[in-house]
Structure formats: C-alpha cells, structure tokens
C-alpha positions, 0 to 999 in steps of 0.5 A, a space after each residue: 500500499 501506499 500512504 500519502 500524507 498531507 498535514 495541510 489539506 485544502 478545498 481547491 476553488 478554482 474560479 473562472 472570470 472574464 476579467 480579474 480587476 482590482 477593487 471591482 465585484 467580480 462575477 465568477 462564470 463558473 467554479 469547482 471544488 476539489 480535495 486539495 493539497 499536493 498529497 491529495 493530488 498524489 493519492 488520486 494519481 496513485 488510485 489511477 495507477 491502480 495502486 492501493 492507497 490511503 490519504 492521512 493528515 489531518 482535516 478539521 470541521 465541516 470543511 474537512 468532512 466535505 474533503 473527505 466526502 469527495 475522497 469517499 466519492 472518488 473511492 480513495 480511502 482516508 485516516 485523517 486526524 480530525 481537528 477543531 479548526 476548520 480545513 483551509 481553502 485555496 483558490 485559483 482565478 483563471 482569467 480568460 486572458 489566460 492568467 491565473 492568481 492565487 490566494 492560498 490560506 494558511 490553514 488553522 492551527 492544530 493542537 499538541 493533542 492533534 499532533 500526538 493523535 496524529 503520530 499515533 495513527 501514523 505509526 500504524 499506518 506505516 506498518 501497513 504501507 510500503 511506501 509513504 509520500 509527505 508533500 507540502 506545507 504544514 500549519 501552525 502547531 506542528 513541530 518545525 522537524 515533523 517531516 524528519 521525524 515521520 522520515 525516521 519512523 518510515 525508515 525505521 520500519 524498512 520502508 521507502 519514503 519520498 519527501 516532496 516540499 519546499 523551503 525550510 521544510 525541505 532543508 530540514 527534512 532532508 537531514 533524515 535522509 528520505 529515500 528520494 527527493 524531487 527538488 527544482 533548480 532554486 531548491 537545489 541553490 538554496 539547499 548547497 548554497 551553490 548557484 545553479 544556472 544550467 543543466 551541468 550545475 543543475 546535475 552537479 547539485 543533484 549528484 552532491 544531494 545524492 552523495 549525502 545519503 539520498 537514495 533517488 534524487 529527481 530534477 524535473 525538467 519540464 517539457 524536457 523530462 527529468 533527471 535522475 540520480 541513483 546508485 546505479 547511475 545517472 538518467 535523463 527521461 524525455 516525453 514525447 511531444 504531446 498537446 499541453 492542456 494543464 501542467 498544473 500537478 505534473 509534479 504531483 503526478 511525478 510523485 505519485 508515479 515514483 511511489 508507484 514504481 518503488 512499491 512495484 519494485 521497478 528498476 531504475 529506468 523502467 520507474 523514470 519511464 513510467 513517471 515521465 509518462 504519467 506526468 505527461 499524460 497529466 498535462 494532457 487534462 484539465 483536471 489537477 492530479 489526474 490522467 487519462 489512462 489511454 494517454 499514458 498508455 500511448 506515451 510509455 512506449 515513446 518516452 526515451 530513457 537514456 544513462 548519461 553517467 
C-alpha cells in the first residue's frame, strides 16, 4: 500500500472569470471544488495507477468533512485526524487572458493533542505501507521537525519514503535522508548554497544531494522530462511531444508515479519512464492530479530514457 501524507489539506476552488480587476465586483462564470493539497493530488493519481492507497494527515470542521466526502466519492480511502479548526480553502482565479491568480490560506493551527493523535495513527499506517509520500506545507502548531520525525519512523520500519516540499521544510527534512526528493533548480541552489544556472550545475547539485545519502534525487525539467540520480547511474527521461492542456499537478503526478514504481520494485530506467509518462499524461487534462489511462499507455513506449553517466 502507498500512503500519502498531507498535513495542510485544502479545498481547492477554481474560479473562471472574464477579467480580474482590483477593487471591483467580479462575477464568477464557473467554479469547481476539489479535495486539494499536494498529497491528495498524489493519492488520486496513485489510485488511477491502480495501486492501493490511503490518504492521511489533518482535516478540520465542516470543510474537512467535505474533503473526506469528496475523497470517498473518488474511492480514495482516508485516515485523517479530525481537528477543531476548519480546513483551509485555496482559490485560483482563472481569467480569459490565460492568467492565474492564487490565494492560498495558511490553514488553522492544530493542537499538541492533535499532533499526538496523528503520530499514534502514523505508527500504525507505516506498518501497513510499502511507500509513504510526504507532501506540501504544514500549519501552525506542528513541530518544525515533523517531516524529519516522520521520515525516521518510515525508515526505521524498513519502508520507502518520498519527501516533496520546499523551503525550510525541505532543508530540515532532508537531514533525515528520505528515500527520494524531487527538488527544482532553485531548491538545489538553496540546499547547497551554490549557483545553479544551467543543466550541468543542476546535475552536479543533484549528485551532491545523492552523495549525502539520499537514494534517489529527481529534478523535473518541464517539457524536457526529468533527470534522476541513483546508485546505478544518472538517467534522463524525455517524453514525446504532446498537446499540453494544463501543467498544474504534473509534479504531484510524477511523485505518485515514482511511489508506484518503488512499490512495484521497478528498476531505475523503468521507474523513470513510467513517472515521465504519467506526468506527461497529466498535462493533457484540465483536471489537477489526473490522467487518462489511454494517454499514459500511448506515451509510455515513446518515452526515451538515456543513461548519461
């Protein structure tokens, strides 16, 4: 089983408007609500990959109950700790000119009792899981070293763990040496304190992170696929040319596919090929954290994987 951890769950609201003008009343043409947070996108894609998955973390209040209801309707099992504070909303305003303006709420604080309840639940979850993914941000009330604590628990149980976050959370989390991380060039620069301005420097940074003891370091290159550094070598996976509809959620889809690859014990090249194909298929749909199976199956044999070192 793959378990996805999302400590700062959200209701993602997409508002479609003709124009966005500061200081005026905006009439929304259409709107949609989805169960959001990076880890929930991962969970939905794992489900589409036909692997057993459970979503866990914190939800709160009526909004949290709504998130669970949406996941139930999507047939994604969940084991959340329910808190008193309401689950946040994140709003994305999509204008006719193609612009996207996001308002991301921070999330209501959780209590020490909430954290203790989650850690107790997490110990049971780890025993039942083959792979655990930890994604996104944390709200106030959660210890700053929570991700490192969770990573150590997963590793102590002999399981695989993927960390997909940013900033200080990533910097602190990698000290526990997760199985895999997926930094971008800015994050490599932050973590190592060195400039990253070209492909060679990206690769050098990824290799340094791998040498620290992180088993798999993946760097997404957008339409040019992804680089992957492992003990067996350095690989570059490239997707074929596709008709891109929406790139939001491609990173989470890639994380989900790597979790599936780890659970299925794929070899490095096969795992990278699968992850690039799933991520590319996500870009061919409007939905976040989704793909059509027929798109992925068409793309998969057309993904090229080259061992570059």
